[in-house]
C-alpha positions in Angstrom: -33.1 38.6 0.5 -33.6 35.4 2.5 -33.9 33.4 -1.2 -30.8 36.1 -1.7 -29.2 33.8 1.2 -30.0 30.7 1.1 -28.7 30.9 -1.7 -24.9 31.4 -0.8 -25.4 29.4 1.4 -26.5 26.3 -1.5 -23.2 27.0 -3.2 -20.9 27.4 -0.5 -21.7 23.8 0.5 -21.2 22.4 -3.1 -17.3 22.7 -2.4 -17.3 21.1 0.4 -19.8 18.0 -1.0 -17.6 17.4 -4.0 -14.6 17.2 -2.1 -16.5 14.8 0.1 -17.3 12.2 -3.2 -13.5 12.9 -4.5 -11.8 12.1 -1.7 -13.3 8.1 -1.9 -9.9 5.6 -2.9 -9.6 2.5 -2.3 -8.0 0.8 0.5 -4.4 -0.8 0.5 -3.4 -3.8 1.3 -0.2 -4.9 3.4 0.4 -8.5 4.5 3.9 -9.0 6.5 5.2 -12.3 6.3 6.5 -12.6 10.5 8.0 -15.4 12.6 4.1 -16.1 14.9 3.1 -19.5 14.7 4.3 -20.1 17.6 3.1 -17.6 19.9 1.4 -17.3 22.8 -0.2 -13.3 22.5 -1.6 -15.1 19.1 -4.7 -17.1 20.7 -5.7 -13.0 22.6 -7.4 -11.6 19.5 -9.3 -9.2 21.5 -6.0 -7.5 22.7 -4.0 -7.8 19.4 -7.3 -5.9 17.8 -7.0 -3.5 20.9 -3.2 -2.7 19.7 -3.6 -2.4 15.9 -7.2 0.3 16.4 -4.0 2.3 18.9 -1.7 0.9 17.0 -2.7 1.3 13.5 -6.7 3.8 13.6 -7.5 2.9 10.5 -6.4 -0.6 9.4 -8.0 -4.0 9.2 -6.8 -7.7 9.8 -8.0 -9.7 7.4 -6.7 -12.8 9.0 -3.1 -15.2 8.5 -1.9 -17.6 5.9 0.4 -19.7 6.6 3.5 -20.7 4.6 3.7 -23.8 2.5 6.2 -25.5 3.7 8.2 -24.0 6.6 8.3 -25.3 9.7 10.3 -22.6 11.9 7.3 -20.9 12.3 6.5 -18.3 9.6 3.1 -16.7 8.5 0.9 -14.5 6.8 -0.8 -11.4 8.5 -3.3 -9.9 6.1 -4.1 -6.0 6.9 -6.4 -3.7 4.4 -5.3 -0.5 5.1 -7.7 2.9 3.9 -5.9 4.6 1.7 -5.8 7.7 4.3 -3.6 6.7 6.4 0.1 7.0 5.4 2.8 4.0 5.6 4.7 3.6 8.6 7.2 0.4 8.2 8.0 1.5 11.9 3.8 0.3 12.8 4.7 -3.0 12.0 7.5 -3.2 14.0 5.7 -1.8 16.8 2.6 -3.7 16.8 4.6 -6.8 16.6 6.9 -6.1 18.8 9.8 -9.3 19.9 8.5 -11.6 17.0 10.5 -11.1 14.3 9.5 -9.1 11.0 10.6 -11.6 7.7 9.0 -9.0 4.7 6.5 -6.6 4.5 4.3 -7.0 0.9 2.4 -3.7 -0.4 -0.5 -4.0 -3.0 -2.0 -0.1 -3.6 -3.2 1.8 -6.0 -2.3 5.2 -7.9 -0.8 7.1 -10.9 2.8 6.4 -12.3 5.2 8.9 -13.9 9.0 8.4 -15.0 11.3 10.5 -14.8 13.5 11.1 -17.7 16.3 12.5 -16.0 16.6 9.9 -12.9 15.4 7.8 -15.2 13.3 6.3 -12.0 9.5 5.6 -12.2 7.8 6.5 -9.5 4.4 5.6 -7.9 1.6 8.6 -5.4 -1.6 5.8 -4.0 -4.5 8.0 -4.4 -4.5 10.1 -1.5 -0.6 11.2 -1.4 0.0 9.2 0.9 2.4 6.8 -0.6 4.7 8.2 -2.5 6.7 5.0 -4.0 9.9 4.1 -5.9 9.3 1.4 -8.3 11.8 -1.1 -8.9 12.7 -4.5 -10.3 13.9 -7.9 -8.4 17.4 -8.4 -8.0 18.6 -11.0 -9.3 19.4 -14.2 -6.3 21.8 -15.5 -9.2 23.0 -16.8 -12.3 20.0 -18.7 -12.7 18.1 -17.0 -11.0 17.0 -14.4 -13.4 14.0 -12.5 -12.5 11.2 -11.1 -15.3 11.6 -7.0 -15.2 9.0 -6.2 -15.1 9.2 -2.4 -14.9 10.6 -2.1 -18.3 6.5 -4.0 -19.5 5.7 -0.9 -16.7 7.3 1.8 -18.9 6.1 0.5 -22.7 2.2 0.7 -20.7 3.4 4.4 -19.1 4.2 5.6 -23.0 0.5 3.7 -24.3 -1.0 6.5 -21.8 -1.9 4.7 -19.4 -0.8 6.4 -15.7 -2.9 4.7 -13.4 -1.8 1.1 -11.5 -1.6 -0.9 -9.0 1.4 -2.6 -8.3 2.2 -5.6 -5.9 5.1 -6.1 -4.2 7.8 -6.5 -1.2 8.4 -3.1 0.3 12.6 -2.0 0.6 13.0 0.9 2.4 15.7 3.1 0.7 16.7 6.1 3.5 13.6 8.8 2.9 12.2 6.8 0.3 10.2 3.9 0.1 9.9 1.1 -3.2 8.5 -1.5 -4.5 9.7 -4.4 -5.7 7.8 -5.6 -7.9 6.4 -8.9 -8.8 3.2 -7.7 -10.7 0.9 -5.1 -11.9 -2.1 -4.1 -13.2 -3.9 -1.1 -15.8 -6.5 0.3 -14.2 -9.7 3.3 -15.4 -8.8 6.6 -14.2 -10.4 7.9 -11.6 -12.9 10.2 -12.1 -12.7 13.4 -10.6 
């Protein structure tokens, strides 16, 4: 009887431990270009870390980079965010307060899918907390024709690969987040 009871406890615990192992995914990276170079609050690093923990638990500040040839005060802030945290641009606006935010760039891993009916390509991040519509960068003028990253990605999907890391600027189109592709790379299928 005791052996049977111990066996049932072991079997009941097995799926839970497997689910915990399955739930590990790589974090995603966010780079925020903000006009903060001349801000006084930047010197209060501890206050910034406290505000970051309060507004975005699961986010880690990785450092700030200079924007080349900038004289207006723009800087690039780098963050790593846990895979199980949902992406929310409004949280970055709250984090920076009255400081002006230029663009937000994202690097995330997940599964890409082509919807032939809607003629769209989307990426669902590992952990399913982020779903993005993938887009090409728009033309800036007649001489600036961006590379068709989306067509290249679709070709790789046709070859049988479905898992990618994508990089680019985040834009909002109503309820759906979109990413203007700067680049992508195929990654191995996650273990199940």
